[in-house]
C-alpha positions, 0 to 999 in steps of 0.5 A, a space after each residue: 689494335 682496338 685494345 691498344 687504342 683503348 689502353 692509350 685512351 685510358 693513359 691519356 685520361 689519367 694523365 690529363 684528369 689528375 692534374 685537373 683534379 689537383 687544380 680543382 682541389 687547390 681551388 676549393 681550398 684547405 678546408 675541403 681537404 683537411 676535414 669532411 663536413 657532410 657537403 664536402 663528403 658528397 663533393 668528394 663522392 661526386 668527384 670519385 664517381 665522375 673520374 671513375 666512370 671516365 677512366 673505366 669507360 673509354 666511350 664517355 666523352 673526355 670533355 664531359 668529365 673535365 666540364 663536370 669536375 670544373 662545375 663540381 669545384 665551382 659548386 663547392 666554392 659557391 656553397 662555401 661562400 654562402 656558408 660564410 655569408 649566411 649561418 642559416 645556409 651553413 646550418 642546413 648543410 652540416 651538423 651542429 656541434 653536440 656536447 657529449 661530455 659535461 663535467 665528467 659526465 656522459 650526456 646520454 641523450 646526445 650520444 643516442 642522437 648522434 648514434 655514437 657509442 661509449 666505445 667510440 667516445 672512449 677511443 677518441 678520448 684515448 687518442 687524446 691521451 685521456 684515460 679518465 672521463 672525469 678529467 674532461 670538463 667539456 667534450 664536443 662532437 664536431 660537425 666533421 666527427 672529431 671530438 674536441 675536449 676541454 680538460 678540467 683546470 687541474 688536469 690541463 697539461 700546461 698547468 701540470 707542467 708549470 706546477 711540476 705536478 706528477 700524474 697519479 694512477 687515478 688518471 687511468 680509469 677502466 670501464 666497469 659497466 657499459 649500458 648496464 653490463 658489468 665487466 667482472 674481470 675488472 673487479 677481479 683485477 682490483 681484488 674486488 667483488 660484486 658485493 663491494 660494488 653493490 655496497 658502493 653503488 648503494 652509497 650513491 642510491 643506485 640499486 640496479 646495474 641497469 640504471 647505469 649507462 657508464 661506470 669506470 673505476 680507477 686503481 685507487 677504487 674511485 668510481 665515476 658513474 653516468 646514469 641512463 636517466 639524467 635530470 637538471 643538466 645545465 649544458 652550455 649551448 655550442 654553435 658554429 
């Protein structure tokens, strides 16, 4: 009988708590559902902890969970209002956008600050149908972790369609060197060898692979190189 009573309590809590959470989510607004800034992420964690404890432990007074959900939703709404009214509050509760690609070059220092690897950024570029970092004029890592990309004028999709241009094979660039490590299979696939590569790098006054943060090569043997030590970068500031 006790087990049956507890099961009925759990069913009742699930049936009543989910509509309340739905109402709270709709009350908080589209922003907290469509993206996950840091504070909104913590709000969702708090929701999960409160609801999980309520459903799993029948001894917890159900009204306490309902009040907690309402208070969390109200807190999120107040913070969202303050972030709109005050840029200072907004900057304290979330990450600032960070430029990680500028004029086809990775910004090494910013990648390290954000703890994103080259593989992370290349994956995010491929998800946007970009296979060559040289096609990117500006790449911005947003507060919610998404990558916003501004292509170079000649690579804009609309521009190519309007002018009825076809894409060349150079749009596909294969990673060749990652943080000083050479992927020889890429060279062999293009019928090239290390001697050709070192001669090509020497033309750019590069004599050590360890100095290279990232390098890619296209089927037409065009190299794109980002060095570990970068100077004289004129990166446009990006703010909320």
